[in-house]
C-alpha distance (Angstrom), angle and dihedral (degrees) to the residues before:
residue distance angle dihedral
M1 . . .
I2 3.79 . .
V3 3.81 90.6 .
R4 3.79 90.7 50.5
E5 3.82 91.8 50.0
K6 3.80 91.7 49.1
G7 3.78 90.2 49.0
E8 3.79 91.2 50.9
Q9 3.81 91.3 48.6
S10 3.80 90.3 50.6
R11 3.82 92.0 50.7
T12 3.79 90.3 48.4
T13 3.81 91.2 50.4
W14 3.79 92.7 51.1
L15 3.80 90.8 46.1
I16 3.81 90.8 53.5
V17 3.82 89.3 49.6
F18 3.80 91.0 50.8
F19 3.79 92.1 48.6
L20 3.81 88.1 49.3
I21 3.82 90.0 54.8
L22 3.80 90.1 47.2
H23 3.79 90.0 50.4
I24 3.81 90.2 51.6
I25 3.82 90.2 53.3
N26 3.81 89.2 46.7
Q27 3.79 93.0 53.3
I28 3.81 94.6 43.9
D29 3.80 90.6 53.6
R30 3.80 90.4 47.1
Q31 3.81 98.1 44.6
M32 3.81 103.1 38.8
I33 3.77 88.4 88.6
A34 3.82 87.1 62.2
G35 3.81 93.8 45.6
F36 3.80 91.2 50.5
A37 3.83 94.6 36.9
P38 3.85 97.6 124.9
D39 3.82 92.2 47.1
I40 3.79 94.9 44.7
M41 3.80 92.9 47.0
R42 3.81 89.4 50.1
D43 3.82 98.0 45.0
L44 3.81 95.3 43.1
S45 3.85 94.4 37.8
L46 3.81 93.2 -125.3
S47 3.78 126.5 173.8
R48 3.81 119.6 -138.8
S49 3.79 91.0 -101.7
Q50 3.81 92.5 49.4
Y51 3.79 91.2 49.4
A52 3.81 90.8 48.4
L53 3.81 89.8 52.0
I54 3.81 93.0 50.5
A55 3.80 96.1 42.3
G56 3.78 95.1 39.0
L57 3.79 128.3 17.8
A58 3.83 99.0 22.2
F59 3.79 88.4 54.0
S60 3.78 103.0 34.7
S61 3.82 98.0 45.1
F62 3.81 92.7 56.0
Y63 3.80 90.3 40.3
A64 3.78 89.4 53.8
L65 3.78 96.9 48.9
T66 3.79 93.2 44.6
A67 3.81 92.6 47.5
V68 3.81 91.2 61.4
F69 3.80 91.7 46.4
A70 3.81 91.4 45.8
G71 3.80 92.4 49.5
V72 3.80 93.3 50.1
M73 3.82 93.5 44.4
A74 3.81 90.4 48.0
D75 3.81 89.1 55.5
R76 3.82 90.6 48.1
I77 3.84 109.8 36.2
G78 3.80 105.1 14.7
R79 3.78 138.8 -75.9
I80 3.80 102.0 -113.6
P81 3.85 96.9 56.7
V82 3.82 89.5 50.3
L83 3.80 93.0 46.9
S84 3.81 94.5 45.7
A85 3.79 91.8 54.2
G86 3.79 90.9 46.4
V87 3.81 96.4 52.4
G88 3.79 91.5 49.1
I89 3.81 93.4 49.5
W90 3.81 96.6 47.1
S91 3.81 91.8 47.1
L92 3.81 94.2 50.0
F93 3.79 93.6 49.7
T94 3.80 93.0 43.7
G95 3.81 85.1 62.4
L96 3.79 91.2 47.7
S97 3.81 89.5 50.5
G98 3.80 87.5 60.1
L99 3.81 88.5 57.9
A100 3.83 95.3 51.2
Q101 3.80 114.7 130.9
G102 3.77 100.6 -169.7
F103 3.79 148.0 -12.2
W104 3.79 97.0 -63.0
T105 3.80 97.5 48.1
M106 3.80 92.0 48.5
L107 3.80 89.7 45.2
F108 3.81 88.8 54.0
A109 3.81 95.2 51.1
R110 3.80 101.2 44.2
P111 3.83 98.1 66.9
F112 3.81 90.0 56.2
V113 3.80 90.7 50.6
A114 3.81 86.8 51.7
A115 3.80 94.2 47.6
G116 3.80 91.6 53.6
E117 3.79 95.2 44.2
A118 3.80 92.1 49.9
T119 3.81 90.5 71.0
L120 3.82 94.9 65.2
V121 3.82 105.6 71.7
P122 3.85 98.9 42.8
T123 3.82 91.4 49.3
A124 3.81 107.1 33.4
S125 3.81 96.2 40.7
T126 3.80 93.3 51.7
I127 3.81 92.3 47.5
I128 3.81 88.9 53.1
L129 3.81 93.3 46.8
S130 3.80 91.0 50.0
R131 3.82 92.0 55.5
V132 3.81 105.5 43.3
S133 3.80 129.4 75.6
P134 3.83 118.8 -101.9
D135 3.82 93.8 -109.3
R136 3.82 92.3 56.9
K137 3.80 101.8 43.3
A138 3.83 97.7 103.9
T139 3.81 91.2 47.4
A140 3.81 93.0 48.6
I141 3.80 93.2 48.5
G142 3.80 89.2 44.4
I143 3.81 89.1 56.9
F144 3.81 91.3 50.1
F145 3.80 92.7 47.6
A146 3.80 89.9 48.7
G147 3.79 80.2 85.6
V148 3.81 87.2 77.2
P149 3.83 97.4 63.4
L150 3.79 93.4 33.7
G151 3.79 91.5 49.7
V152 3.80 96.4 42.1
G153 3.80 91.5 45.6
A154 3.80 91.6 46.9
S155 3.81 91.6 49.9
F156 3.80 91.4 56.2
L157 3.80 92.0 44.4
I158 3.79 89.7 50.5
A159 3.81 87.9 52.9
G160 3.80 92.1 48.3
Q161 3.81 99.5 40.0
L162 3.81 110.9 21.8
G163 3.80 97.5 28.0
P164 3.83 95.8 69.8
L165 3.83 89.1 51.3
I166 3.81 103.3 47.5
G167 3.82 105.6 6.0
W168 3.78 130.9 -116.9
R169 3.80 95.2 -78.8
Y170 3.80 95.1 59.9
C171 3.80 90.2 45.4
F172 3.80 89.0 58.6
L173 3.81 91.3 47.9
L174 3.80 91.8 48.7
M175 3.80 92.3 53.2
A176 3.81 90.2 47.9
A177 3.80 90.5 57.0
I178 3.80 91.7 49.2
G179 3.80 90.0 50.9
I180 3.80 93.7 51.9
V181 3.81 89.5 54.4
A182 3.82 90.1 48.4
T183 3.82 89.5 54.2
L184 3.80 90.2 63.2
F185 3.81 90.5 55.1
V186 3.82 92.8 47.9
M187 3.80 90.3 55.4
Q188 3.82 89.9 59.8
I189 3.83 95.6 57.9
K190 3.80 115.8 111.9
D191 3.80 112.8 -145.0
S192 3.79 103.3 -169.3
S193 3.81 95.9 163.4
H194 3.80 95.5 91.0
L195 3.76 112.6 -172.9
V196 3.80 92.1 -149.3
S197 3.79 118.9 39.7
D198 3.79 122.9 -132.3
G199 3.80 92.6 -106.0
E200 3.79 95.4 53.8
V201 3.76 127.9 87.3
K202 3.78 107.8 -113.2
P203 3.80 110.8 -121.9
K204 3.77 118.8 -114.4
S205 3.80 118.7 -112.6
R206 3.80 91.4 -113.0
E207 3.80 91.1 53.7
L208 3.81 92.2 51.1
L209 3.80 92.5 51.0
R210 3.81 92.6 45.2
E211 3.80 90.7 52.5
I212 3.81 92.0 50.0
W213 3.80 90.5 49.9
S214 3.80 90.4 51.7
I215 3.80 91.1 52.1
A216 3.81 91.7 47.0
K217 3.81 90.4 54.6
T218 3.80 95.5 50.2
N219 3.82 105.2 29.8
R220 3.81 109.6 70.5
R221 3.79 94.2 -177.7
Y222 3.81 91.7 57.0
R223 3.81 92.5 42.2
Y224 3.80 95.8 51.6
A225 3.82 92.3 45.1
M226 3.80 91.2 51.5
L227 3.80 92.5 48.3
A228 3.81 90.0 48.0
I229 3.81 95.5 53.7
I230 3.80 89.2 47.0
L231 3.81 96.5 51.4
L232 3.81 93.5 42.0
H233 3.79 87.4 67.1
A234 3.79 90.9 68.6
H235 3.80 83.4 82.5
A236 3.81 89.8 48.3
A237 3.82 87.3 54.6
T238 3.81 88.0 67.5
S239 3.81 94.0 60.8
P240 3.85 97.5 84.7
F241 3.81 87.8 59.4
V242 3.81 100.4 44.8
Q243 3.80 94.2 94.3
L244 3.82 91.9 48.5
W245 3.82 92.0 44.6
L246 3.81 93.7 49.8
H247 3.80 91.6 46.5
E248 3.82 101.5 41.0
D249 3.82 105.5 27.9
K250 3.80 100.4 28.5
G251 3.81 97.0 35.5
L252 3.82 98.4 -127.8
A253 3.80 120.2 149.9
K254 3.81 109.0 -104.7
E255 3.84 95.3 -121.4
Y256 3.81 91.6 47.7
A257 3.81 91.2 46.5
A258 3.80 92.0 50.4
N259 3.80 93.0 48.1
L260 3.83 93.5 45.0
Y261 3.79 96.0 48.6
G262 3.79 94.5 37.4
G263 3.80 94.7 49.4
L264 3.78 92.8 45.2
F265 3.79 91.9 47.2
L266 3.79 91.0 52.9
V267 3.80 94.8 53.2
V268 3.81 103.6 31.3
G269 3.79 94.5 36.0
L270 3.78 90.9 54.2
V271 3.80 89.4 51.7
G272 3.80 89.7 49.6
S273 3.80 96.6 48.9
L274 3.80 96.7 43.0
G275 3.79 99.1 29.6
A276 3.80 97.7 50.0
G277 3.79 92.6 49.9
M278 3.80 93.2 46.3
L279 3.81 92.1 45.3
A280 3.81 91.9 49.5
D281 3.81 91.9 49.3
W282 3.83 92.6 45.5
L283 3.79 94.9 50.2
Y284 3.79 90.8 44.8
Q285 3.81 92.9 51.7
R286 3.81 96.4 40.0
S287 3.80 103.0 39.0
G288 3.78 106.8 6.1
V289 3.83 92.5 -112.5
D290 3.79 109.8 164.2
R291 3.81 113.5 -112.4
A292 3.80 91.8 -132.2
R293 3.81 90.3 53.9
T294 3.82 92.1 50.3
L295 3.79 90.4 53.4
A296 3.80 93.6 44.5
M297 3.80 91.7 54.4
L298 3.81 91.9 47.5
L299 3.81 93.4 50.4
F300 3.82 92.4 46.0
L301 3.82 87.7 57.5
L302 3.81 92.7 48.6
A303 3.82 98.3 45.2
P304 3.86 99.0 81.3
L305 3.81 91.2 50.6
V306 3.80 91.3 49.1
L307 3.81 90.6 56.3
A308 3.81 93.8 43.3
Y309 3.80 90.0 51.8
R310 3.80 90.9 68.6
L311 3.80 94.8 52.0
V312 3.80 109.3 40.4
S313 3.80 130.4 81.1
P314 3.84 116.0 -87.4
D315 3.82 87.5 -127.0
S316 3.81 93.2 65.4
L317 3.80 127.9 91.9
L318 3.80 88.4 -128.9
F319 3.80 88.9 63.4
L320 3.80 91.5 54.8
A321 3.82 90.9 44.8
G322 3.80 89.3 50.1
M323 3.80 92.0 50.3
V324 3.81 88.7 52.6
A325 3.81 90.1 49.1
S326 3.80 91.0 48.3
V327 3.80 92.3 54.0
L328 3.81 91.6 46.9
F329 3.80 90.0 48.8
L330 3.81 88.9 54.1
T331 3.79 97.4 47.0
A332 3.82 110.7 30.2
A333 3.79 99.4 72.8
Y334 3.78 106.2 67.4
G335 3.79 103.2 73.9
P336 3.82 97.8 45.4
I337 3.81 97.0 39.7
F338 3.80 98.4 44.8
S339 3.80 90.7 47.0
V340 3.82 88.8 54.2
I341 3.81 92.7 47.4
E342 3.81 93.4 46.6
T343 3.80 93.4 53.8
E344 3.80 91.0 54.2
L345 3.81 95.4 56.9
P346 3.78 137.9 68.2
K347 3.81 110.2 -110.5
H348 3.79 94.8 -109.9
L349 3.82 91.0 61.6
V350 3.81 101.5 47.8
A351 3.83 98.8 90.9
S352 3.81 92.8 42.5
S353 3.81 91.4 49.3
T354 3.80 90.7 49.7
G355 3.79 89.3 51.2
L356 3.80 90.9 51.8
A357 3.80 90.0 50.3
M358 3.80 89.2 52.4
L359 3.82 89.2 50.5
A360 3.79 93.7 55.5
I361 3.80 93.8 38.9
N362 3.78 96.0 51.8
L363 3.79 104.0 31.0
I364 3.78 101.1 39.8
V365 3.80 104.5 24.6
V366 3.80 112.4 22.0
G367 3.80 94.3 32.1
G368 3.78 98.3 38.4
V369 3.79 97.4 39.2
S370 3.80 94.9 43.9
F371 3.81 91.3 50.7
A372 3.82 89.5 48.2
I373 3.82 89.6 50.8
G374 3.79 92.1 51.7
A375 3.80 95.0 43.9
G376 3.80 92.5 43.9
S377 3.78 91.9 49.1
Q378 3.80 91.1 49.0
W379 3.82 90.6 51.4
L380 3.82 92.6 48.1
H381 3.81 90.8 46.2
D382 3.82 91.2 51.5
M383 3.83 88.1 50.4
D384 3.84 89.7 53.2
V385 3.80 91.4 -118.0
S386 3.78 113.0 160.9
N387 3.81 118.7 -125.0
S388 3.79 90.0 27.2
W389 3.80 91.5 168.6
T390 3.81 96.5 43.1
I391 3.81 98.1 61.1
P392 3.84 98.4 55.0
L393 3.81 90.9 40.9
L394 3.81 89.7 56.1
G395 3.80 89.4 52.8
A396 3.80 90.8 54.9
D397 3.80 91.1 48.7
G398 3.79 90.0 54.2
I399 3.81 91.8 54.7
A400 3.81 90.9 51.4
I401 3.80 93.2 52.6
I402 3.82 90.3 62.3
A403 3.82 85.8 72.3
C404 3.81 89.7 71.7
I405 3.81 89.6 67.7
L406 3.80 91.9 47.6
L407 3.79 91.4 51.7
W408 3.78 90.6 52.0
L409 3.81 90.2 50.7
S410 3.81 89.9 49.1
S411 3.79 90.6 53.0
R412 3.81 90.4 52.7
S413 3.82 93.0 51.8
S414 3.80 119.2 90.7
A415 3.80 118.1 -104.7
Q416 3.78 117.4 -115.8
N417 3.79 95.8 -173.6
G418 3.76 99.5 -142.7
A419 3.82 94.2 -67.5
L420 3.76 91.7 113.3
T421 3.76 118.9 133.3
P422 3.82 110.2 -145.2
G423 3.76 110.6 -94.8
R424 3.80 93.7 13.6
T425 3.77 138.7 83.8
K426 3.76 127.2 -147.7
């Protein structure tokens, strides 16, 4: 029995590591357009608004819609078939993005990259949560979401280091080839933890969504946590513009900016993803501190530095401290928040709920805010306003900081632990 348990733990560990690698590939493919933003805008003759549409709304809207569909289908037909199809699609269209010759061809490819990538979080995260013990959930999800900083950082380093050698197009084609190989490995995964047994009637998509809506109306802890993770992504919506902001508003050379931000994101982002989850689990186990409260306190401490980062000179230590705070603000939330959300839901709703979160995050926040940043910057630029990137980026940061209050409210709401009957509270 002990040998079997150790074997199962080992398989779970390796599966988490594989999903981490897959998440890194996912984020590189998504974020390379930001790392290569000056080159892509130049080669494809894009305006700021066109770039914002490609990097933001054209990607995030399709990502959002597919995430809901992927979450529901994962709960109904299985997570591995959905994920396998997704990895293959995003890899193929990442390669086609590298062949784009103008605005319209890039605009055509990006939604398909988004649709494929949207399958990863609703499937992989729920597989991980189903296999780890309750006292390690935030840490396990933190490891998986470490793919965000590692992937984002790697995408900027690829732009700064590999880009000058082979160009942005070949970088896209290289990542497409890696993704196709990864698809073959995904297809070999055995997901034995079926959420619906063979003897049960599989719930219809409408029934799943109706049940989630009922829980959201009656469970304040779940509702505040969901709203918090959604609004926090207003800060994530600034990431496609970081390279342009550092280069045009702050005066940094584009290669130096890519290497600085990419390298910092790799190191600090990894600390944020892993450290926040481990800290939340440790405080919860040792002192009973709610994971949502731990995260709220951390983000409250980071918020002033995030705002200062936009306004100070890049030569100052405060600028570097603010960049560190910005990366932590982007990466620390996933482990604690998703562990809170997961404990408030029945198992058969977790993937669907994650998909709904991705819908709101990407359609309303990342898509809408990123398009507003691009359009606002274009308007300010046309009006000859200095710091035309800085002002709209500050607005997005302010929206994200509201999430700190929501997290605190979530921590003060009683846990219902997934035993909620639709339409009723405990």
